[in-house]
C-alpha positions as CSV (number, residue, x, y, z in Angstrom):
1,X,8.4,-59.4,20.0
2,X,5.0,-58.2,19.8
3,X,3.9,-54.7,19.5
4,X,0.4,-53.6,20.2
5,X,-0.9,-50.8,18.1
6,X,-3.9,-48.4,19.2
7,X,-7.0,-48.7,17.2
8,X,-8.4,-45.5,15.5
9,X,-11.4,-45.7,17.9
10,X,-8.9,-44.8,20.9
11,X,-7.8,-41.7,19.0
12,X,-11.4,-40.5,18.5
13,X,-12.3,-41.1,22.1
14,X,-12.5,-37.4,23.1
15,X,-14.3,-34.9,21.3
16,X,-15.0,-37.4,18.3
17,X,-12.0,-35.9,16.7
18,X,-8.4,-37.2,15.6
19,X,-6.2,-37.0,18.5
20,X,-3.5,-35.4,16.4
21,X,-5.6,-32.3,15.4
22,X,-6.2,-31.8,19.1
23,X,-2.4,-32.0,19.9
24,X,-1.9,-29.4,17.0
25,X,-4.2,-27.1,18.4
26,X,-3.1,-27.3,21.9
27,X,0.6,-27.0,20.6
28,X,-0.3,-23.9,18.8
29,X,-1.9,-22.5,21.9
30,X,1.3,-23.3,23.9
31,X,3.5,-21.6,21.4
32,X,1.1,-18.4,21.4
33,X,1.2,-17.9,25.1
34,X,5.0,-18.3,25.0
35,X,5.4,-15.8,22.3
36,X,3.2,-13.2,23.4
37,X,4.1,-9.9,25.0
38,X,7.8,-9.5,24.4
39,X,10.6,-9.1,26.8
40,X,8.7,-6.7,29.2
41,X,5.5,-9.0,29.4
42,X,5.8,-9.6,33.1
43,X,5.6,-5.7,33.9
44,X,3.0,-4.9,31.1
45,X,0.9,-7.8,31.4
46,X,1.5,-10.3,34.2
47,X,-1.4,-12.3,33.0
48,X,0.4,-13.7,30.0
49,X,3.2,-15.8,32.3
50,X,0.1,-16.7,34.7
51,X,-2.0,-18.3,31.7
52,X,1.5,-19.8,30.4
53,X,1.7,-21.4,34.1
54,X,-1.8,-22.5,34.0
55,X,-1.5,-24.0,30.6
56,X,1.8,-26.1,31.6
57,X,-0.3,-27.4,34.6
58,X,-3.4,-28.2,32.6
59,X,-0.9,-30.0,30.1
60,X,0.7,-32.1,32.7
61,X,-2.4,-33.1,34.4
62,X,-3.9,-33.9,31.1
63,X,-0.8,-36.0,30.0
64,X,-0.6,-38.0,33.3
65,X,-4.3,-38.8,32.8
66,X,-3.7,-39.7,29.5
67,X,-1.0,-42.2,30.4
68,X,-3.0,-43.7,33.2
69,X,-5.8,-44.5,30.8
70,X,-3.3,-46.0,28.3
71,X,-1.4,-48.1,30.8
72,X,-4.8,-49.5,32.2
73,X,-6.0,-50.3,28.8
74,X,-2.9,-51.4,26.9
75,X,-0.4,-52.1,29.4
76,X,1.7,-50.1,27.4
77,X,2.7,-46.7,26.4
78,X,2.8,-45.2,22.8
């Protein structure tokens, strides 16, 4: 069985930074939004759940795009 590995250039393709650091930042933003506002956040600040929904949609669209690019370039997913 032959395994293909992505080169580091692939990781630096966007923002000229390692993709791992970018993922830590997006996970941190997701955790921050998920933990904001307490139990009454919908009543007190309805923008928080809306922002979380927008973030989820953005993450889904981004992941689908990256998966499409990876399949086109590598014919594999990592």
